[in-house]
BAKOL-718399 format. One line per 2 residues: number of its first residue (from 1); their letters; for each residue x negated, y negated, z of C-alpha. Coordinates in Angstrom, 2 decimals, padded with zeros to 5 digits. Layout:
BEGIN
NUM	a	X Y Z ~ ...
% end
This chain:
BEGIN
1	mn	-041.04 -037.21 050.12 ~ -043.57 -038.12 047.45
3	pe	-041.75 -037.57 044.13 ~ -045.03 -036.58 042.50
5	ip	-045.39 -033.48 044.70 ~ -044.10 -030.41 042.87
7	ps	-041.67 -028.10 044.69 ~ -042.60 -025.17 046.90
9	gr	-039.35 -023.24 046.28 ~ -036.87 -022.87 043.44
11	vt	-033.18 -022.21 043.04 ~ -032.30 -019.66 040.38
13	ar	-029.94 -020.49 037.55 ~ -027.41 -017.93 038.83
15	rl	-027.47 -019.35 042.35 ~ -027.16 -022.92 041.08
17	ae	-024.16 -021.90 038.97 ~ -022.54 -020.37 042.08
19	hl	-023.13 -023.57 044.06 ~ -021.64 -025.69 041.30
21	gl	-018.36 -023.77 041.20 ~ -015.73 -025.44 039.01
23	wr	-017.92 -028.35 038.02 ~ -016.30 -029.11 034.66
25	rg	-012.88 -030.60 034.02 ~ -010.76 -028.59 031.59
27	gs	-011.00 -030.05 028.10 ~ -013.39 -032.78 029.22
29	rh	-015.71 -034.34 026.64 ~ -018.01 -035.52 029.39
31	ga	-019.72 -032.25 030.15 ~ -023.14 -033.74 030.82
33	ad	-021.67 -036.33 033.21 ~ -019.67 -033.63 034.99
35	la	-022.72 -031.38 035.36 ~ -024.86 -034.25 036.60
37	ag	-022.14 -035.18 039.10 ~ -021.93 -031.62 040.40
39	ir	-025.69 -031.33 040.89 ~ -025.79 -034.78 042.41
41	ml	-023.29 -033.71 045.07 ~ -025.41 -030.66 045.88
43	vl	-028.49 -032.84 046.28 ~ -026.75 -035.48 048.36
45	dg	-025.15 -032.85 050.58 ~ -028.53 -031.26 051.26
47	rl	-027.68 -027.92 049.63 ~ -030.47 -028.68 047.16
49	pp	-032.96 -030.38 049.50 ~ -035.59 -032.75 048.08
51	gt	-038.37 -030.69 046.53 ~ -036.15 -027.82 045.38
53	gl	-037.35 -026.54 042.02 ~ -034.64 -026.46 039.36
55	pp	-034.26 -023.67 036.77 ~ -035.37 -024.20 033.19
57	er	-032.79 -025.84 030.94 ~ -032.35 -022.70 028.82
59	el	-031.71 -020.44 031.83 ~ -029.18 -022.81 033.39
61	ae	-027.42 -023.25 030.04 ~ -027.04 -019.47 029.77
63	al	-025.80 -019.15 033.35 ~ -023.20 -021.88 032.82
65	gv	-022.23 -020.86 029.30 ~ -023.02 -024.29 027.84
67	sr	-025.49 -025.69 025.35 ~ -029.05 -026.51 026.26
69	tl	-028.44 -030.02 024.92 ~ -025.73 -030.56 027.53
71	va	-028.05 -029.48 030.34 ~ -030.87 -031.67 029.01
73	sa	-028.52 -034.65 028.93 ~ -027.43 -033.99 032.52
75	we	-031.08 -033.73 033.59 ~ -031.80 -037.09 031.96
77	rl	-028.92 -038.73 033.86 ~ -030.28 -037.34 037.13
79	rt	-033.82 -038.47 036.32 ~ -032.53 -041.98 035.64
81	sg	-030.85 -042.08 039.06 ~ -033.99 -040.75 040.76
83	lv	-032.41 -037.52 041.99 ~ -034.52 -035.33 039.68
85	vs	-038.23 -035.61 038.88 ~ -039.86 -033.79 035.96
87	rr	-043.50 -033.28 035.06 ~ -044.90 -031.48 032.06
89	ga	-046.14 -028.06 033.06 ~ -044.52 -028.20 036.51
91	gs	-040.83 -028.32 035.58 ~ -038.14 -030.33 037.37
93	wt	-037.19 -030.62 041.01 ~ -034.88 -032.61 043.25
95	av	-036.04 -035.83 044.90 ~ -034.88 -038.69 047.07
97	pr	-034.25 -041.90 045.07 ~ -036.72 -044.66 045.75
99	gr	-035.69 -046.81 048.67 ~ -034.08 -043.88 050.48
101	ss	-035.27 -041.95 053.51 ~ -037.33 -038.82 052.82
103	gg	-036.23 -037.03 055.95 ~ -033.33 -035.15 054.36
105	la	-030.75 -037.85 055.15 ~ -030.69 -041.21 053.48
107	de	-030.84 -044.53 055.24 ~ -027.41 -046.08 055.65
109	pa	-026.53 -048.13 052.57 ~ -026.66 -051.91 052.82
111	da	-022.84 -052.06 052.67 ~ -022.40 -049.40 055.37
113	hq	-019.75 -051.52 057.11 ~ -017.58 -051.05 054.03
115	li	-018.17 -047.32 053.72 ~ -015.79 -045.00 055.58
117	dl	-017.60 -041.76 056.40 ~ -015.20 -038.82 056.76
119	ar	-017.86 -036.19 056.07 ~ -018.89 -036.13 059.73
121	av	-016.15 -034.76 061.99 ~ -017.62 -036.28 065.15
123	pe	-015.93 -038.93 067.32 ~ -017.60 -041.76 069.17
125	ai	-018.91 -041.31 072.71 ~ -016.39 -040.53 075.41
127	pg	-015.96 -043.28 078.07 ~ -018.39 -042.73 080.90
129	va	-021.49 -041.57 079.03 ~ -023.41 -044.75 079.86
131	aa	-022.35 -044.53 083.51 ~ -023.43 -040.87 083.64
133	ae	-026.81 -041.81 082.19 ~ -027.24 -044.52 084.82
135	aa	-026.28 -042.10 087.60 ~ -028.73 -039.50 086.25
137	lp	-031.68 -041.88 086.11 ~ -032.78 -041.63 089.78
139	rf	-032.68 -037.84 089.60 ~ -034.60 -037.96 086.33
141	ta	-037.26 -040.05 088.05 ~ -037.53 -037.39 090.73
143	el	-038.09 -034.75 088.04 ~ -041.15 -036.59 086.72
145	gg	-043.30 -035.04 089.41 ~ -042.71 -031.55 088.04
147	hg	-043.39 -029.76 084.76 ~ -039.98 -030.59 083.26
149	ly	-039.66 -027.26 081.47 ~ -036.51 -025.25 082.15
151	eq	-036.34 -022.53 079.52 ~ -032.91 -021.33 080.62
153	gl	-031.69 -024.80 081.58 ~ -031.34 -026.86 084.73
155	pe	-029.78 -024.69 087.47 ~ -027.20 -027.36 088.30
157	lr	-026.01 -027.66 084.71 ~ -025.82 -023.89 084.28
159	ar	-023.74 -023.67 087.45 ~ -021.30 -026.29 086.18
161	ia	-020.93 -024.60 082.79 ~ -020.41 -021.22 084.50
163	qr	-017.74 -022.77 086.69 ~ -015.89 -024.04 083.61
165	ft	-015.76 -020.52 082.17 ~ -014.53 -019.16 085.50
167	er	-011.78 -021.79 085.61 ~ -010.69 -020.69 082.12
169	gl	-010.22 -017.14 083.36 ~ -013.62 -015.61 082.60
171	pt	-015.70 -015.09 085.77 ~ -019.23 -016.25 084.97
173	ep	-022.49 -016.59 086.89 ~ -025.19 -019.20 086.16
175	de	-027.55 -016.39 085.08 ~ -025.16 -015.71 082.19
177	il	-025.67 -019.24 080.83 ~ -028.48 -020.41 078.56
179	vt	-028.68 -024.15 077.88 ~ -029.45 -024.98 074.23
181	ng	-029.93 -027.99 071.99 ~ -026.35 -027.77 070.75
183	ah	-024.05 -024.95 069.65 ~ -025.78 -024.69 066.27
185	hg	-029.09 -024.07 068.07 ~ -027.35 -021.24 069.90
187	la	-026.27 -019.65 066.62 ~ -029.81 -019.94 065.27
189	ma	-031.20 -018.16 068.33 ~ -028.56 -015.42 068.09
191	lr	-029.50 -014.84 064.44 ~ -033.16 -014.69 065.40
193	vl	-032.51 -012.01 068.03 ~ -029.78 -009.89 066.45
195	vg	-030.20 -010.14 062.68 ~ -032.97 -009.12 060.30
197	pg	-033.60 -009.94 056.63 ~ -030.93 -008.43 054.43
199	dr	-028.50 -007.76 057.29 ~ -024.87 -008.74 056.82
201	vl	-023.17 -011.42 058.90 ~ -019.38 -011.65 058.88
203	le	-017.92 -015.16 058.55 ~ -014.49 -016.68 058.15
205	qp	-013.81 -018.46 054.88 ~ -013.55 -021.40 054.99
207	ty	-016.03 -021.97 057.80 ~ -018.50 -024.49 059.20
209	pn	-020.99 -025.24 056.37 ~ -024.05 -025.39 058.61
211	ai	-023.29 -021.90 059.90 ~ -023.50 -020.59 056.33
213	ea	-026.86 -022.26 055.91 ~ -028.10 -020.87 059.24
215	vr	-027.26 -017.33 058.10 ~ -029.09 -017.86 054.83
217	aa	-032.06 -019.41 056.64 ~ -032.30 -016.14 058.61
219	ha	-032.52 -014.32 055.23 ~ -029.26 -012.55 056.06
221	lp	-026.25 -012.01 053.80 ~ -023.08 -013.93 054.68
223	vp	-019.96 -011.78 054.20 ~ -016.84 -013.97 054.04
225	va	-013.34 -012.89 054.99 ~ -010.72 -015.29 053.66
227	mt	-008.31 -016.86 056.09 ~ -004.62 -017.03 055.29
229	ed	-002.43 -020.11 055.44 ~ -001.30 -018.95 058.89
231	gw	-004.75 -018.15 060.28 ~ -006.84 -015.01 060.40
233	dl	-006.47 -011.98 058.13 ~ -006.88 -009.40 060.88
235	dg	-006.43 -006.50 058.44 ~ -009.23 -007.94 056.30
237	le	-011.49 -008.48 059.29 ~ -010.96 -004.92 060.51
239	at	-011.66 -003.52 057.04 ~ -014.83 -005.59 056.68
241	lr	-016.10 -004.44 060.07 ~ -015.59 -000.83 058.98
243	qa	-016.88 -001.06 055.43 ~ -019.64 -003.71 055.53
245	ap	-021.03 -002.79 058.97 ~ -022.21 -006.36 059.70
247	rl	-024.94 -006.77 062.31 ~ -023.29 -009.94 063.62
249	ay	-020.09 -011.94 063.25 ~ -019.59 -015.70 063.58
251	lv	-016.05 -016.91 064.34 ~ -014.36 -020.12 065.47
253	vd	-011.15 -018.97 067.17 ~ -010.27 -022.22 068.96
255	fq	-009.17 -024.87 066.46 ~ -011.17 -023.44 063.62
257	np	-013.38 -025.71 061.54 ~ -012.01 -026.77 059.07
259	tg	-008.45 -025.30 059.22 ~ -007.58 -026.20 062.82
261	hq	-005.98 -022.81 063.52 ~ -006.19 -021.14 066.93
263	ld	-006.16 -017.36 067.35 ~ -003.47 -016.28 069.80
265	ea	-003.92 -013.83 072.65 ~ -002.56 -010.85 070.73
267	gr	-004.89 -011.59 067.83 ~ -007.86 -011.86 070.19
269	ar	-007.02 -008.54 071.76 ~ -006.75 -006.85 068.36
271	lg	-009.93 -008.39 066.98 ~ -011.81 -007.72 070.20
273	ta	-010.85 -004.05 069.93 ~ -012.09 -003.93 066.33
275	lr	-015.42 -005.51 067.29 ~ -015.90 -003.09 070.17
277	ra	-015.09 -000.15 067.92 ~ -017.66 -001.34 065.36
279	rt	-020.14 -002.36 068.09 ~ -020.62 -005.67 066.30
281	pv	-021.89 -008.59 068.39 ~ -020.05 -011.84 067.72
283	vi	-020.95 -015.50 068.14 ~ -017.78 -017.34 069.18
285	de	-018.17 -021.05 068.49 ~ -016.22 -022.90 071.20
287	th	-017.23 -026.40 070.17 ~ -013.58 -027.48 069.87
289	vd	-012.17 -025.61 072.87 ~ -011.78 -028.83 074.92
291	ld	-009.91 -030.58 072.09 ~ -006.43 -029.10 072.64
293	lr	-004.16 -031.98 071.63 ~ -000.87 -030.59 072.93
295	ds	000.93 -032.42 075.71 ~ 000.38 -029.38 077.93
297	pa	-002.80 -027.61 076.74 ~ -002.28 -023.85 076.85
299	sp	-005.21 -022.13 075.17 ~ -005.54 -018.33 075.40
301	pp	-008.28 -016.82 077.59 ~ -011.85 -017.00 076.25
303	fa	-012.62 -014.41 073.60 ~ -015.17 -012.69 075.84
305	af	-012.24 -011.53 077.98 ~ -011.32 -009.24 075.06
307	ag	-014.70 -008.16 073.68 ~ -016.90 -008.18 076.77
309	dl	-020.68 -008.18 076.42 ~ -020.52 -008.25 072.62
311	vl	-019.64 -011.94 072.79 ~ -022.09 -014.84 072.70
313	at	-019.91 -017.88 073.38 ~ -021.59 -021.07 072.16
315	gs	-020.44 -024.50 073.27 ~ -021.58 -028.08 072.94
317	aa	-021.06 -031.58 074.28 ~ -021.14 -032.99 070.72
319	ks	-017.41 -033.03 069.99 ~ -016.02 -033.29 073.52
321	hw	-018.40 -035.97 074.86 ~ -020.87 -037.35 072.28
323	gg	-022.83 -036.09 069.31 ~ -025.95 -037.84 070.56
325	lr	-026.03 -035.56 073.61 ~ -027.84 -032.72 071.88
327	ig	-027.02 -030.25 074.63 ~ -025.09 -027.01 074.27
329	wi	-024.99 -023.56 075.81 ~ -024.59 -019.84 075.28
331	ra	-022.54 -017.68 077.60 ~ -023.63 -014.02 077.28
333	sr	-024.60 -010.99 079.33 ~ -027.72 -011.27 081.49
335	el	-029.49 -008.72 079.28 ~ -028.77 -010.72 076.15
337	vn	-029.68 -014.02 077.81 ~ -033.06 -012.53 078.67
339	rl	-033.58 -011.43 075.06 ~ -032.66 -014.91 073.86
341	lv	-035.13 -016.44 076.31 ~ -037.95 -014.31 074.91
343	ar	-037.04 -015.32 071.37 ~ -036.75 -018.96 072.37
345	rg	-040.47 -019.16 073.10 ~ -041.05 -019.07 069.37
347	ld	-038.73 -022.05 068.86 ~ -039.01 -024.38 071.84
349	lg	-039.57 -024.35 075.60 ~ -036.25 -025.74 076.76
351	sp	-033.81 -028.60 076.32 ~ -034.48 -032.23 077.34
353	vf	-034.12 -032.75 081.08 ~ -032.56 -036.21 080.99
355	eq	-029.74 -035.16 078.64 ~ -029.06 -032.12 080.83
357	lv	-028.75 -034.37 083.89 ~ -026.38 -036.67 082.01
359	la	-024.17 -033.76 080.93 ~ -024.14 -032.37 084.47
361	el	-022.81 -035.75 085.64 ~ -020.14 -035.76 082.93
363	la	-018.97 -032.23 083.73 ~ -018.68 -033.15 087.41
365	ap	-016.57 -036.25 086.67 ~ -012.76 -036.30 086.86
367	pa	-011.04 -035.25 083.61 ~ -009.46 -038.66 082.91
369	al	-011.89 -039.57 080.13 ~ -011.38 -036.26 078.33
371	ve	-007.60 -036.60 078.70 ~ -007.88 -040.05 077.13
373	rr	-009.97 -038.63 074.28 ~ -007.33 -035.98 073.54
375	ar	-004.54 -038.55 073.53 ~ -006.45 -040.81 071.15
377	la	-007.29 -037.94 068.80 ~ -003.64 -036.82 068.79
379	aq	-002.55 -040.34 067.82 ~ -005.21 -040.51 065.09
381	rd	-004.19 -037.08 063.79 ~ -000.60 -038.24 063.48
383	al	-001.68 -041.51 061.83 ~ -003.72 -039.58 059.26
385	ad	-000.78 -037.25 058.57 ~ 001.56 -040.23 058.11
387	al	-000.88 -041.96 055.75 ~ -001.23 -038.80 053.65
389	ar	002.54 -038.37 053.45 ~ 002.81 -041.96 052.26
391	ec	-000.18 -042.22 049.88 ~ -000.69 -038.60 048.77
393	pd	002.74 -036.95 048.95 ~ 001.66 -034.03 046.76
395	ws	-001.08 -033.02 049.24 ~ -000.10 -030.46 051.88
397	fh	-001.63 -029.46 055.20 ~ -001.02 -027.64 058.48
399	lp	-000.79 -030.02 061.44 ~ -003.19 -028.46 063.96
401	dg	-002.67 -028.34 067.73 ~ -006.30 -029.28 068.29
403	gl	-009.70 -029.82 066.75 ~ -010.80 -032.76 064.66
405	sl	-009.58 -032.41 061.07 ~ -006.81 -031.68 058.60
407	wc	-007.45 -029.06 055.91 ~ -005.61 -030.51 052.93
409	rl	-004.46 -028.60 049.86 ~ -004.65 -030.64 046.66
411	pa	-002.24 -030.10 043.75 ~ -005.13 -029.24 041.38
413	pv	-008.64 -027.71 041.74 ~ -010.44 -031.07 041.80
415	st	-011.86 -031.27 045.31 ~ -015.49 -031.74 044.28
417	rv	-014.61 -034.40 041.70 ~ -012.41 -036.27 044.17
419	aa	-015.21 -036.19 046.76 ~ -017.75 -037.48 044.24
421	va	-015.52 -040.19 042.77 ~ -014.33 -041.25 046.24
423	qn	-017.75 -042.77 046.89 ~ -016.95 -045.34 044.20
425	fg	-014.02 -046.35 046.37 ~ -016.04 -046.55 049.59
427	vr	-015.20 -043.29 051.34 ~ -017.20 -040.11 051.93
429	va	-015.52 -036.74 052.27 ~ -016.65 -033.11 052.20
431	pg	-015.08 -031.04 049.40 ~ -013.74 -027.55 049.97
433	sf	-016.69 -025.87 048.27 ~ -018.97 -026.89 051.15
435	fa	-016.97 -024.61 053.46 ~ -017.22 -021.53 051.23
437	vh	-020.01 -018.97 051.06 ~ -020.16 -018.86 047.25
439	gg	-018.44 -022.10 046.32 ~ -014.86 -022.45 045.20
441	le	-012.00 -023.70 047.40 ~ -011.57 -026.50 044.90
443	hw	-007.95 -026.96 045.94 ~ -009.05 -028.01 049.44
445	lr	-010.47 -031.09 051.15 ~ -011.33 -031.60 054.83
447	lp	-010.25 -034.89 056.37 ~ -011.34 -035.56 059.98
449	ft	-009.17 -037.77 062.19 ~ -012.12 -039.03 064.23
451	rp	-011.86 -042.68 063.14 ~ -009.39 -045.33 064.37
453	sd	-005.90 -045.15 062.90 ~ -006.23 -048.28 060.78
455	vl	-009.51 -047.04 059.33 ~ -007.91 -043.69 058.51
457	ae	-005.04 -045.42 056.76 ~ -007.50 -047.39 054.62
459	av	-009.52 -044.24 053.91 ~ -006.42 -042.44 052.66
461	rr	-005.51 -045.41 050.48 ~ -008.96 -045.25 048.90
463	la	-008.75 -041.47 048.51 ~ -005.41 -041.83 046.75
465	sa	-007.04 -044.24 044.31 ~ -009.94 -041.84 043.79
467	aa	-007.58 -038.93 043.17 ~ -005.61 -040.99 040.66
469	sv	-008.86 -041.92 038.91 ~ -009.86 -038.27 038.65
471	ae	-006.45 -037.39 037.26 ~ -006.58 -040.13 034.64
473	cg	-010.21 -040.25 033.54 ~ -013.77 -039.19 034.38
475	ap	-014.72 -042.02 036.73 ~ -018.48 -042.70 037.12
477	ma	-020.27 -041.65 040.28 ~ -021.53 -044.06 042.91
479	dn	-024.92 -043.69 044.60 ~ -024.11 -044.03 048.29
481	gp	-026.60 -041.51 049.60 ~ -026.45 -037.96 050.95
483	vp	-023.32 -036.47 052.47 ~ -024.26 -034.75 055.75
485	vt	-021.40 -032.56 056.98 ~ -020.66 -031.85 060.65
% end
């Protein structure tokens, strides 16, 4: 982005204050540094994209209950680092520092081999992806003589995905499958079809940060229902369905992101009944359903077995096979699939053929590679838990049966500061506030176990140092680029 181009949109002072959450340490004399650090994290995370207009100093000072001088000092710090640009008569807006990418994500820093990125909860490619690509190549060559556009997806791939649902106990036909460019693409299409501006969308809290942003991008209102330490607050969900009348719900019932909880069969039956009673469609994100790390995986039946045609089940190859395979799917009724297809014409004309062929090969392969992935993730989960017990004994967490991360409770509400300071120590993490609709969750930090065990041990050692630094003093912030969260 050209830093001289003024912004096309602005964030209000009230909204910015909500995003910042508990940005200031109690009794701290470094208010300007703390404010600059909080805004910096919002910019680097992408919650204040480059070009976002910032509120006037006086308005933000009033919203935060601080002096205008403090805000002006924070602005100056951000201008010095290149994260804020100001021009007389045009105001101030966020920017990408010189030398960084302008595409929303920064280029990897020069010392990327020393940086441990725990903001992305995505493992490396499963064994066999290259072989599947090689096997798919001749069939891809044969496709070159045709138009290459499959709006609903390649018939073979849809048949394999349908078969997987049937094997899980939910009889499914290929016509009930729509191939997408990932599970997140499926959510975006569901919002486009089922939700209008100002409509309410029920979400868990905490939840997947990009789902929150997708709801807001649809100009809908996210309505969070807090999870308990044991999982879902079914009473709260039922009450919200009755009182808020949401037009759509988005839930992750299999190894929830970020908590790792799984909703049992009785809970699915109860929640499915509540959704049917309210006639509320629900997007069930099944991205982690193949990542059951128990010795004998025993997941409950798919949620659609309890809520019928109200369910749009979204899945993806990103976590089970490889994030670079940008292929996912929606399982829904034929009527709803047809509506999604009509809406899709305003977005794209189908998913890439080669990637679909590769995924079809992977789904047809024996399960050995996926079994190996689960075993490795289970070992890495245990290694991360052991490292935390050793280095951060005052942090607590639930050891999940599946998924990709631990949801750690810190002894003090310092998650954002720990995440910011941790970059000085060479590790990136996503603070709890990223997983909340209106900020907060400052007692929580998500730690994926997607890296090798020795790397995780080193990451925890660095995090322990960062947490100690936060507890002892206001450590300066490092500039290691944006923090994309997956």
